[in-house]
C-alpha positions in Angstrom: -3.9 -6.0 12.0 -7.6 -6.7 11.9 -10.1 -5.3 9.5 -11.2 -2.8 12.1 -7.7 -1.5 12.4 -7.5 -1.2 8.6 -10.8 0.7 8.6 -9.3 3.0 11.2 -6.3 3.6 9.0 -8.5 4.6 6.1 -10.5 6.9 8.4 -7.2 8.6 9.5 -6.0 9.0 6.0 -9.2 10.7 4.8 -9.7 12.6 8.0 -13.0 11.2 9.0 -12.1 10.5 12.7 -13.3 13.2 15.0 -10.7 13.7 17.8 -13.1 16.0 19.7 -15.5 13.2 20.3 -12.7 11.0 21.6 -12.7 8.6 18.7 -9.3 7.1 18.1 -6.2 7.7 20.2 -2.5 8.5 19.7 -1.7 4.8 20.2 -4.1 3.7 17.5 -2.8 6.4 15.2 0.8 5.2 15.7 -0.3 1.6 15.3 -2.0 2.5 12.0 1.0 4.4 10.7 3.4 1.5 11.7 1.3 -0.9 9.6 2.6 0.8 6.5 6.2 -0.2 7.4 5.4 -3.9 7.6 6.4 -6.6 5.1 2.7 -7.4 4.5 1.9 -3.9 3.4 5.0 -3.7 1.1 4.2 -7.1 -0.4 0.5 -6.1 -0.9 1.5 -2.8 -2.6 3.9 -4.6 -4.9 1.1 -7.1 -5.7 -1.3 -4.3 -6.6 1.3 -2.6 -8.8 2.3 -5.7 -10.6 -1.3 -6.7 -11.2 -2.0 -3.3 -12.6 0.9 -3.5 -15.0 -0.3 -7.0 -16.0 -3.8 -5.7 -16.8 -2.4 -2.7 -18.8 0.0 -4.9 -20.8 -2.6 -7.5 -21.7 -5.3 -4.9 -22.6 -2.9 -2.9 -24.8 -1.4 -6.0 -26.2 -4.7 -7.2 -27.5 -5.6 -3.7 -28.7 -2.4 -3.3 -30.7 -2.1 -7.0 -31.6 1.4 -7.1 -30.1 2.5 -10.6 -29.3 5.4 -9.2 -27.3 3.2 -7.3 -24.9 0.8 -10.3 -24.5 3.8 -12.6 -23.8 5.3 -10.2 -21.3 1.9 -9.8 -19.6 1.7 -13.5 -19.0 5.2 -13.3 -17.6 4.0 -10.6 -15.2 1.0 -12.9 -14.3 3.5 -15.5 -13.1 5.1 -12.7 -11.0 1.7 -11.9 -9.6 1.2 -15.5 -8.6 4.6 -15.6 -6.9 3.7 -12.5 -5.0 0.4 -14.1 -3.9 2.4 -17.1 -2.6 4.8 -14.8 -0.8 2.0 -12.7 0.7 0.2 -15.9 1.8 3.3 -17.2 3.5 3.7 -13.9 5.4 0.1 -14.1 6.6 0.3 -17.8 7.7 3.2 -17.5 10.0 
């Protein structure tokens, strides 16, 4: 999937594409929707979720001076790095 296809997916989700002008087609819509079922999309969404939890844990760990939260946040950082390696291996092949 190229950057243009991803932009088209965003247009479809927010409803910007105007079907009366002939922009887009049923094929491109199905191609866009099928991207959400790919391994790359699932891996990227897990990467975003894990990174979000990492940020929350490290911020609240420093705010509350909790060594347990800070330690767990660095453990989640190693999970984030593993997901980046996995996502990179999916994109390379």
